[in-house]
C-alpha positions as MATLAB code, in Angstrom:
seq = 'MIKLPKAISDFMTIFNKNKYEIYVVGGAVRNLLLNKEVTNWDFTTNAIPEEIQKLFPDSFYNNDYGTVSIPSKLITIFEVTPFRKEGKYKDNRHPSSLSWAKTVEEDLGRRDFTVNAIAYDGKKIIDPYDGQKDLKGLLIKAVRDADERFKEDALRMLRGVRFAAELGFLIEEKTKKSISQNAGLISNISWERIRDEFLKILKSDFPSEGVLFLKNTGLLSYILPEVDICFTIPQKSPNRHHVYDVGTHLVMALKNCPSKDPITRFATLIHDIGKASTFRREETTGQITFYNHEVVGKRQAEEIASRFKLSNVEKDKLITLVAEHQFTVSELQTDKAIRRFIKSVGKNYLQDMLDLRTGDRIGSGAKPTSWRNELFKKRLIEVQKQPFAIKDLKINGEDVMKILKIKPGPKVGIILTKLFELVVEKKIENERKMLLKQTALIN';
ca = [
     100.174   42.392  -55.542;
      96.803   42.992  -53.912;
      96.913   42.829  -50.125;
      93.757   41.487  -48.543;
      92.633   42.384  -45.016;
      93.548   39.685  -42.503;
      89.885   38.887  -41.818;
      89.357   38.171  -45.522;
      92.481   36.044  -45.839;
      91.568   34.051  -42.721;
      88.072   33.478  -44.098;
      89.387   32.222  -47.441;
      91.921   29.992  -45.679;
      89.069   27.959  -44.192;
      88.027   26.990  -47.742;
      91.593   26.271  -48.829;
      92.236   24.004  -45.842;
      89.172   22.012  -46.827;
      90.486   21.625  -50.395;
      88.128   24.161  -52.000;
      88.951   27.006  -54.341;
      87.705   30.448  -53.347;
      88.113   33.852  -54.956;
      87.239   37.429  -54.146;
      85.264   38.540  -57.183;
      83.430   41.403  -58.855;
      83.349   44.929  -57.470;
      85.567   44.022  -54.532;
      88.482   43.104  -56.819;
      87.799   46.105  -59.041;
      87.962   48.466  -56.081;
      91.070   46.805  -54.682;
      92.839   47.306  -58.010;
      91.718   50.954  -58.038;
      92.778   51.471  -54.407;
      89.177   52.276  -53.504;
      87.312   51.267  -50.375;
      85.576   47.897  -50.495;
      82.180   47.915  -48.794;
      80.808   44.611  -50.107;
      82.905   41.451  -50.195;
      81.670   38.859  -52.680;
      83.259   35.475  -53.191;
      82.928   32.608  -55.630;
      83.952   29.015  -54.963;
      83.819   25.503  -56.356;
      82.065   24.378  -53.172;
      78.307   23.953  -53.519;
      75.906   25.509  -50.952;
      75.575   22.375  -48.829;
      79.371   22.080  -48.557;
      79.709   25.760  -47.654;
      77.134   25.415  -44.901;
      79.018   22.478  -43.411;
      82.029   24.777  -43.046;
      79.900   27.544  -41.490;
      76.967   26.174  -39.453;
      75.697   29.701  -38.646;
      75.351   30.571  -42.352;
      72.017   30.879  -44.108;
      70.968   30.010  -47.622;
      67.607   31.095  -48.964;
      67.700   32.326  -52.554;
      67.497   31.185  -56.135;
      71.106   31.956  -57.016;
      73.051   29.633  -54.751;
      74.459   32.420  -52.583;
      75.301   31.498  -49.000;
      75.447   34.366  -46.489;
      77.948   33.984  -43.667;
      77.850   36.372  -40.664;
      81.154   37.958  -39.706;
      81.835   39.922  -36.529;
      84.857   41.650  -38.017;
      83.600   43.190  -41.264;
      80.147   42.315  -42.592;
      78.141   39.437  -43.935;
      80.192   37.530  -46.475;
      78.296   36.335  -49.543;
      79.696   33.231  -51.219;
      78.276   31.912  -54.493;
      79.375   28.682  -56.177;
      80.805   28.896  -59.693;
      77.710   28.935  -61.847;
      76.392   28.916  -65.377;
      73.111   30.427  -66.466;
      70.543   29.266  -68.992;
      68.785   31.533  -71.422;
      67.115   34.603  -69.983;
      63.321   34.620  -70.198;
      62.400   38.243  -69.461;
      65.490   40.415  -70.055;
      66.236   40.093  -66.366;
      66.181   36.549  -64.925;
      67.880   33.372  -66.184;
      65.565   30.453  -66.918;
      67.933   28.045  -65.162;
      71.121   27.860  -63.117;
      73.742   25.141  -62.875;
      77.096   24.835  -61.155;
      80.152   25.524  -63.296;
      83.436   23.688  -62.940;
      85.857   26.616  -63.250;
      86.084   30.239  -62.149;
      86.629   31.206  -65.783;
      83.179   29.857  -66.671;
      81.697   31.870  -63.830;
      83.422   35.096  -64.911;
      82.099   34.609  -68.454;
      78.503   35.222  -67.322;
      79.261   38.602  -65.697;
      78.328   42.017  -67.041;
      81.471   44.119  -67.571;
      85.140   43.239  -67.858;
      86.094   45.383  -64.837;
      83.731   43.218  -62.768;
      84.898   39.917  -64.276;
      88.152   39.651  -62.339;
      88.805   37.142  -59.553;
      91.570   36.974  -56.941;
      92.470   34.013  -54.730;
      94.911   35.896  -52.512;
      97.902   34.987  -54.673;
      96.984   35.316  -58.317;
      94.545   37.346  -60.390;
      92.223   35.565  -62.820;
      91.371   38.014  -65.609;
      90.224   36.206  -68.783;
      88.545   39.294  -70.313;
      91.322   41.875  -69.778;
      89.463   43.768  -67.092;
      92.716   45.195  -65.735;
      93.469   46.651  -69.149;
      90.071   48.361  -69.177;
      90.623   49.652  -65.645;
      93.828   51.310  -66.822;
      92.058   52.593  -69.926;
      89.153   53.908  -67.828;
      86.612   51.968  -69.875;
      83.349   50.183  -69.143;
      83.218   47.285  -71.611;
      80.761   44.396  -71.789;
      82.025   40.849  -71.293;
      82.138   39.070  -74.662;
      79.109   40.055  -76.792;
      77.452   43.256  -75.544;
      74.112   42.594  -77.267;
      73.877   39.219  -75.597;
      74.716   40.655  -72.160;
      72.043   43.356  -72.396;
      69.372   41.096  -73.846;
      70.017   38.708  -70.957;
      69.579   41.450  -68.382;
      68.505   44.900  -69.570;
      69.305   46.437  -66.178;
      72.976   45.987  -67.080;
      72.670   48.975  -69.421;
      71.829   51.254  -66.494;
      74.502   49.578  -64.382;
      77.062   50.341  -67.078;
      76.147   54.019  -66.976;
      76.228   53.928  -63.191;
      79.731   52.420  -63.107;
      80.933   55.059  -65.566;
      79.468   57.827  -63.372;
      80.884   56.371  -60.161;
      84.371   55.695  -61.531;
      84.726   58.584  -63.963;
      85.128   56.121  -66.862;
      83.946   56.208  -70.469;
      81.779   53.514  -72.008;
      83.618   51.528  -74.695;
      82.297   52.337  -78.175;
      80.839   48.921  -79.076;
      79.251   48.663  -75.638;
      77.743   52.143  -75.957;
      76.411   51.335  -79.423;
      74.824   48.176  -78.088;
      73.133   50.105  -75.263;
      71.688   52.495  -77.870;
      70.390   49.601  -79.954;
      68.849   47.826  -76.970;
      67.703   50.840  -74.936;
      64.036   49.940  -75.373;
      64.563   46.735  -73.373;
      64.790   48.839  -70.216;
      60.975   48.986  -70.372;
      60.969   45.356  -69.203;
      62.703   46.260  -65.931;
      60.752   47.131  -62.781;
      60.756   50.773  -61.703;
      62.146   49.802  -58.310;
      65.286   48.459  -60.022;
      65.517   51.460  -62.336;
      65.087   53.804  -59.371;
      67.860   52.169  -57.372;
      70.370   52.405  -60.234;
      69.312   55.951  -61.164;
      69.695   57.226  -57.590;
      73.161   55.650  -57.483;
      74.014   57.596  -60.638;
      72.834   60.772  -58.925;
      74.874   59.929  -55.798;
      78.029   59.315  -57.842;
      80.998   61.652  -58.256;
      79.963   62.416  -61.844;
      76.134   62.565  -61.902;
      75.877   65.033  -64.797;
      78.090   62.848  -66.976;
      75.881   59.910  -66.035;
      72.779   61.764  -67.245;
      74.542   62.644  -70.492;
      75.401   58.963  -70.975;
      71.708   58.193  -70.495;
      70.837   60.878  -73.032;
      73.400   59.835  -75.632;
      72.490   56.138  -75.428;
      68.742   56.750  -75.634;
      67.994   55.395  -72.151;
      66.876   58.815  -70.909;
      63.926   58.871  -73.304;
      62.568   55.754  -71.581;
      63.160   56.606  -67.929;
      62.947   60.423  -67.914;
      61.321   61.614  -71.160;
      60.433   64.867  -69.369;
      64.138   65.725  -69.230;
      65.003   64.257  -72.631;
      62.606   66.563  -74.498;
      64.126   69.599  -72.766;
      67.224   69.336  -74.954;
      65.025   70.538  -77.840;
      63.802   73.650  -75.978;
      65.873   76.827  -76.512;
      66.220   79.563  -73.892;
      68.543   82.119  -75.427;
      66.644   85.259  -76.465;
      66.865   89.076  -76.055;
      65.160   88.958  -72.656;
      66.913   85.948  -71.138;
      70.344   85.470  -69.581;
      70.485   81.726  -70.253;
      73.273   80.431  -72.496;
      72.032   76.831  -72.834;
      68.944   75.007  -74.043;
      66.752   73.770  -71.180;
      68.132   70.213  -71.184;
      71.763   71.303  -71.132;
      70.899   73.839  -68.434;
      69.414   71.065  -66.281;
      72.542   68.928  -66.662;
      74.808   71.879  -65.885;
      72.673   72.759  -62.853;
      73.054   69.173  -61.623;
      76.798   69.307  -62.212;
      77.123   72.442  -60.084;
      74.658   71.562  -57.325;
      76.750   71.438  -54.111;
      74.445   68.948  -52.377;
      75.414   65.272  -52.222;
      71.829   64.236  -51.466;
      70.388   62.256  -54.412;
      66.853   63.668  -54.038;
      68.143   67.247  -54.002;
      70.189   66.408  -57.083;
      67.104   64.782  -58.638;
      65.095   67.961  -58.022;
      67.900   70.052  -59.507;
      67.862   67.894  -62.639;
      64.107   68.251  -63.152;
      63.417   71.718  -61.698;
      62.729   73.307  -65.106;
      61.034   70.413  -66.922;
      57.803   72.429  -67.018;
      59.437   74.737  -69.554;
      58.982   72.192  -72.349;
      55.191   72.616  -72.418;
      55.102   76.324  -71.448;
      57.623   77.472  -74.074;
      56.433   80.491  -76.086;
      58.347   82.762  -78.476;
      57.032   86.188  -79.514;
      57.044   86.430  -83.312;
      57.940   90.123  -83.439;
      60.516   90.411  -80.653;
      61.838   86.853  -80.528;
      61.476   86.907  -76.747;
      60.992   83.563  -75.013;
      58.687   82.995  -72.041;
      57.888   80.046  -69.780;
      54.945   81.349  -67.776;
      53.933   79.141  -64.818;
      56.506   76.500  -65.702;
      56.987   75.755  -61.995;
      53.263   74.907  -61.680;
      53.462   72.490  -64.602;
      56.779   71.202  -63.274;
      55.222   70.399  -59.911;
      52.604   68.176  -61.574;
      55.302   66.438  -63.604;
      57.431   65.957  -60.472;
      54.464   64.243  -58.820;
      54.179   61.877  -61.784;
      57.919   61.178  -61.779;
      57.991   60.519  -58.025;
      55.167   58.004  -58.391;
      56.737   56.359  -61.429;
      60.068   55.947  -59.641;
      58.303   54.509  -56.577;
      59.921   57.044  -54.252;
      59.119   56.885  -50.556;
      56.653   59.424  -49.164;
      59.492   61.428  -47.627;
      61.495   61.441  -50.873;
      58.387   62.303  -52.874;
      57.519   65.251  -50.626;
      61.031   66.636  -50.874;
      61.294   66.258  -54.650;
      57.936   67.901  -55.316;
      58.497   70.750  -52.829;
      61.888   71.681  -54.276;
      60.566   71.696  -57.846;
      57.381   73.587  -56.935;
      59.127   76.302  -54.912;
      62.368   76.763  -56.863;
      61.196   79.944  -58.584;
      61.530   82.069  -55.436;
      62.474   85.743  -55.401;
      65.658   87.073  -53.827;
      65.532   90.811  -53.177;
      66.924   93.232  -50.614;
      63.420   94.783  -50.486;
      61.715   91.652  -49.156;
      59.995   92.037  -45.803;
      60.433   89.603  -42.939;
      56.843   88.557  -43.578;
      57.678   87.604  -47.169;
      60.692   85.596  -46.051;
      58.583   83.870  -43.418;
      56.133   82.854  -46.150;
      59.012   81.440  -48.168;
      60.302   79.424  -45.212;
      56.824   78.046  -44.520;
      56.346   77.116  -48.196;
      59.659   75.306  -48.470;
      59.898   73.998  -44.919;
      62.835   74.522  -42.586;
      64.142   71.004  -43.312;
      64.533   71.762  -47.017;
      65.986   75.287  -46.882;
      69.597   74.240  -47.476;
      68.500   71.868  -50.228;
      66.651   74.727  -51.915;
      69.684   77.002  -51.637;
      71.845   74.250  -53.142;
      69.380   73.878  -56.012;
      69.493   77.658  -56.538;
      73.313   77.567  -56.644;
      73.252   74.861  -59.310;
      70.530   76.759  -61.182;
      72.566   79.980  -61.241;
      75.818   78.391  -62.396;
      73.909   76.209  -64.841;
      72.513   79.384  -66.387;
      75.954   80.889  -66.950;
      75.788   83.179  -63.884;
      78.190   83.473  -60.948;
      77.700   81.028  -58.050;
      76.244   83.718  -55.826;
      75.577   87.434  -55.480;
      75.381   89.964  -52.689;
      71.584   89.620  -52.771;
      71.868   85.860  -52.331;
      74.258   86.240  -49.420;
      71.993   88.832  -47.787;
      69.029   86.501  -48.315;
      70.873   83.640  -46.575;
      71.628   85.865  -43.564;
      68.036   86.991  -43.357;
      66.836   83.383  -43.492;
      68.906   82.717  -40.382;
      67.623   85.824  -38.591;
      63.979   85.293  -39.473;
      64.116   81.690  -38.273;
      64.944   82.989  -34.807;
      61.438   84.435  -34.717;
      58.444   82.244  -33.732;
      56.588   80.649  -36.626;
      53.573   79.495  -34.646;
      51.898   80.049  -31.277;
      53.631   76.920  -29.973;
      56.964   78.711  -30.470;
      56.107   81.389  -27.877;
      58.046   81.268  -24.630;
      54.795   80.986  -22.685;
      51.801   78.690  -23.065;
      48.125   78.432  -22.161;
      48.845   77.350  -18.589;
      50.876   80.515  -18.030;
      48.020   82.646  -19.374;
      45.438   80.920  -17.121;
      47.687   81.267  -14.082;
      48.367   84.992  -14.569;
      44.792   85.917  -15.414;
      43.255   83.373  -13.046;
      40.921   82.041  -15.718;
      39.732   78.574  -16.660;
      40.422   76.800  -19.963;
      38.419   78.262  -22.825;
      38.476   80.311  -26.038;
      39.870   83.345  -24.231;
      43.188   81.579  -23.666;
      43.627   81.011  -27.391;
      42.624   84.599  -28.227;
      45.249   86.004  -25.847;
      47.989   83.701  -27.177;
      47.089   84.744  -30.733;
      47.392   88.431  -29.784;
      50.765   87.794  -28.158;
      51.951   85.927  -31.235;
      50.893   88.808  -33.511;
      52.752   91.306  -31.330;
      55.929   89.218  -31.540;
      55.640   88.765  -35.324;
      55.141   92.527  -35.726;
      58.230   93.037  -33.532;
      56.304   95.124  -31.018;
      57.594   92.869  -28.243;
      60.347   90.271  -27.988;
      59.679   86.559  -27.629;
      61.016   86.547  -24.074;
      59.186   84.936  -21.181;
      59.240   87.856  -18.731;
      58.066   90.309  -21.373;
      55.305   87.976  -22.564;
      54.056   87.406  -19.026;
      53.939   91.145  -18.427;
      52.115   91.736  -21.707;
      49.579   89.036  -20.874;
      48.434   90.960  -17.816;
      48.106   94.128  -19.925;
      45.993   92.417  -22.579;
      43.430   91.479  -19.951;
];
């Protein structure tokens, strides 16, 4: 028996006392049955919006789907939607009409997947489409006719992949076949919706499997053709250590990227997409090259970021990681070279870049790290202790003017620049007393 939190039971009791049916529904029931945390509580009821609002005067109702939002101090906002039926869908996304249904079974029949078409009233489970069976079988299966579900709302195809990636499930064969047959309908969905579902796939526990589902159902060719084509680009040759084609390498890199951040994972997935158009094979030696693939990849990352409607911050991060991923790790690198690397990547993205590199290495068939990598990480820490700009010096223009008894002017900047150069060249330490002493000597 599912045990509901007291706040949920008390909330549902208000409906029951007023002679209304109410059920926890959708992902909340699914997660309860899987012993997973519930973050969003959705309910369905035979009460219509006006009746719900009479029970909860502080509720608000302002949408096209009949959902009433009820503030709760204990958990979150509760969303309650009357049992409903939907008319035919006009654009592969929105129903042309809505009407109230009489039973919870009718309401469950309009939902996307069987694992989301389960309702619970606190005492009994309503499961007309054997969602519990599919939960035990670890399957994502469309409710009733899969073709009809996806033609109604093409976003459901991406949602199905997302649920599989989040739960570690497989997609039931008929459902997967239907996604393949209807994949082109995803073109009717806005990029904001596609972006939201895709980033959830990347945030899931099984992002690489999610991408493979997208590939194997044909969805990838519509939302990320730059990655899809990479599965046709070989890498194995006499001069290369790679064991996979480019597409498989990208998926394996994603799988082994230690970062949980979806944009870092996104960058890991697309970091080598420039190889598709820079691929060259020498006829005599059979050697493969991808000259300047990171330059091409940067341009493609810019296009992808715009297409997915990423925020400016997300866009900057994605493009930077792709553009700078081809960095050198060597014990012979000077501090100056490492400083250039840090400036190119940005201090905020250093760990993200190292995580991408880890995924890249393992996704190429190499070990997770090497002594050179570990040395490089230590040197990144040490070099960051040094000043990167004049503003990082332990003294400022006012100190210079006070010591030298001069007025504001170009000379102040010239002296600070000289001090900065001395610190960078390690001729003096970035310590206040030493810098003040050196200032007097410069004059």
